C-alpha positions, 0 to 999 in steps of 0.5 A: 189697682187698675184705674177705671176706664172713665178716669182714664178718658178724662185724664186723656182728654185733660191731658190733650186739652192742656197740651192744646192750650199750651201750644196755642200760647205758645204759638201766640207768643211766637206770633207776638215776637214775630212783629217788626216794631222797628217797621223796616219795610214801612219806614224805607217805603216812607223814606222814598215817597215822602219829600220835604220841602226846601224850607223843611217845614211842609212834605209831600207824597209822591203818590205816582211812585207809590202807586209803583210800589203798592205791592210794598205798601200792602206788605206793611199793611198785611202786617198790620192786619195780622196783629190780633187785639190779644197781641197788641195788649201785650205790647207796652203803651209806646208800642201801641201808639206807635202802631196805631199812627203808623196804622192810620198813616198806612191805610190812608196812603192805601186809600189814596193809591187805591183810587189813584186813577181817579186823581189822574183823571181829574175826577178826584182832587181832595180825599173828600172827593173818596167819600159818597152821598152818606159816608165821608172817606173817614167812615169807610170800613176798607181795611182789617184791624184786630180781625174786624173791618174798620175805618180810619175814624175807628182808629182815630177817635175809637182808639187812639184819642179814647186809649191814650192822653196824648194831644200831639198825635194831632201833628202825626196823624195826616189825612193826606190833605195840604193843610195836615201836618207833614207826613213824617218820612219815616215810621213812628217807632216806640223807642223814640216816639216822645222825640218823634211826636215832639219834632212833629209839633215843632214841624207843624207850628213852624210852618207859617202857611199852617200856624202863626203869630201875627203882630200889629204893634204890641198886640197880636193874634195866633192864627192857627190850623183848624185842626186845633179848632176842631180838637182844641178840647184835647188841649184842655185836659191837662195831658202832656201839661196842656191846659189851653191852646195858649200853653201849647204855644208857650211851650212851642214858642221857639218853632212859632217864631223860627225864622220869622222878622218880628220874633221878639215882638211874637215871643213878647205877645206869647209870653203875655198869654193874653191875645185872641186865637183864629183859625186858618181856612183848611186846604184839602187839596192832596198832599201830593207833590204836584202841590207843593 
């Protein structure tokens, strides 16, 4: 019995379509497997350009050295930009969050390096100087992510803060200012992300220039980074067990009193969970090694 010609055409078209679909899916799987979740290139670059302070509580970036390695930075950022949203959606949560933190910090470095001449000439002293009359630097769409043009605010507010219930990211996202948390000298990776976020919060809170417990006899107050004023609500939702800033400071009390002369008095104040919180002025100068 002969198969009618139209049926043959339909069968061929179906076979071709199915084959193309399978090939496309196979290519996506291969592409997804190609992404380096260990971030070897970015990790190596950070280890070379990020410098730790003598007290091990702050870091600065050698932007002059980074400007010479601009192509190396771009290689990592191009790999970030090549990731599709569908590919990203296949990753686990730890991989996703690590990726977005690295992307935010990496593209922030790019923003500074793209304008490095402005800093060298003294025309810019802060990342805020890279904005315009109507646009902040965090609103400038200067990179591609998930096949669309994006800005730094998109990553922080529309992705990280919306997609994850992890307030400790505020100690990991670094906006290139002196008062920011210390930029880590290694990439964030899924296998140790929880420990890295914990370490970042400890470092941030241990630095008295950013966060401290002040004592006055039996009384005292917490003097914190303005980051905790701007994002206070993220620490009041119960995420990671934090229902208030007092909860956060209680969990990280060891870091807060580390190396302080009045450590026991500070511990007593923190334990009382009854003290005022004030916020420090923010130092927006560039987190360059010259500003150590």
